[in-house]
Every structure is written in C-alpha cells, then in structure tokens.
C-alpha positions as CSV (number, residue, x, y, z in Angstrom):
1,X,0.0,0.0,0.0
2,X,1.3,3.4,-0.9
3,X,0.8,6.5,1.2
4,X,-2.0,7.8,-1.0
5,X,-4.1,4.6,-1.1
6,X,-6.7,4.5,1.6
7,X,-4.9,6.6,4.2
8,X,-5.8,5.7,7.8
9,X,-7.1,8.4,10.1
10,X,-4.6,10.8,11.6
11,X,-5.1,9.5,15.2
12,X,-4.6,5.9,14.2
13,X,-1.5,6.7,12.2
14,X,0.0,8.6,15.1
15,X,-0.8,5.8,17.5
16,X,0.8,3.2,15.2
17,X,3.8,5.5,14.8
18,X,4.2,5.8,18.6
19,X,4.0,2.0,18.9
20,X,6.7,1.5,16.3
21,X,9.0,4.0,18.1
22,X,8.5,2.1,21.4
23,X,9.3,-1.2,19.8
24,X,12.4,0.1,18.2
25,X,13.6,1.8,21.4
26,X,13.4,-1.5,23.2
27,X,16.1,-2.7,20.8
28,X,14.8,-6.3,20.6
29,X,13.9,-6.2,16.9
30,X,16.0,-8.0,14.4
31,X,17.8,-5.9,11.8
32,X,15.3,-6.9,9.1
33,X,12.3,-6.2,11.4
34,X,13.9,-2.8,12.4
35,X,14.2,-1.8,8.8
36,X,10.6,-2.8,8.0
37,X,9.4,-0.9,11.1
38,X,11.5,2.2,10.1
39,X,10.1,2.1,6.6
40,X,6.5,1.9,8.0
41,X,7.3,4.7,10.5
42,X,8.6,7.0,7.7
43,X,5.4,6.4,5.7
44,X,3.2,7.0,8.7
45,X,5.2,10.2,9.6
46,X,4.7,11.5,6.1
47,X,1.0,10.7,6.2
48,X,0.7,12.6,9.5
49,X,2.6,15.6,8.2
50,X,0.4,15.7,5.1
51,X,-2.8,15.5,7.2
52,X,-1.5,18.4,9.4
53,X,-0.7,20.5,6.4
54,X,-4.1,19.9,5.0
55,X,-5.7,20.9,8.3
56,X,-3.6,24.0,8.5
57,X,-4.6,25.0,5.0
58,X,-8.3,24.5,5.8
59,X,-8.0,26.7,9.0
60,X,-6.1,29.4,7.0
61,X,-8.8,29.3,4.4
62,X,-11.5,29.7,7.0
63,X,-9.9,32.7,8.6
64,X,-10.9,36.1,7.3
65,X,-7.5,37.2,6.1
66,X,-6.0,33.8,5.5
67,X,-3.6,34.2,8.5
68,X,-3.6,32.1,11.6
69,X,-4.4,34.1,14.6
70,X,-3.1,33.2,18.1
71,X,-5.7,31.5,20.3
72,X,-6.0,32.6,23.9
73,X,-8.5,30.3,25.7
74,X,-9.3,32.7,28.5
75,X,-9.8,35.8,26.4
76,X,-11.6,34.1,23.5
77,X,-14.1,32.4,25.8
78,X,-14.8,35.7,27.6
79,X,-15.5,37.4,24.3
80,X,-17.8,34.7,23.1
81,X,-19.8,34.9,26.4
82,X,-18.9,31.5,27.7
C-alpha cells in the first residue's frame, strides 16, 4: 500500500507510529524487522505531516484574512460569552 491509497485516520497513524517507536527503542527487533518498522514509520510520519498540512490550509482558508491568529483560551471564551 502506498501513502495515498486508503490513508488511515490521523489519530490511528499517530498511535501506530508511537507503537513502532516504542518497539524500536526497546532494541529487541532483528535488523530486518527494524528496517521494516523504520520504513513503515517513515510512511506514517509523512502521512501525518500531510494531514496536518491539509488541516492548517483549511484553517487558514476559513480565517478572514488567511492568516492564523493566536488563540487565547481565556480571552476568546470571555469574548464569546462562555
């Protein structure tokens, strides 16, 4: 499966990537398994990066001027009356 075929949800990709990192950090994988895990990790990392870029573009598109504005939880909630 390539990166663009049926991408898995961001959260699932991130969870799998974290699992791969833990396994590799334990140092108990064979060289072959380590290389396969590394290859899968790179693919997942790229998929996550692409998902984040897409989300950032959507947010930028939804803002009035196309710029991301800092979010201050306390101030923004007071202004919205919550």
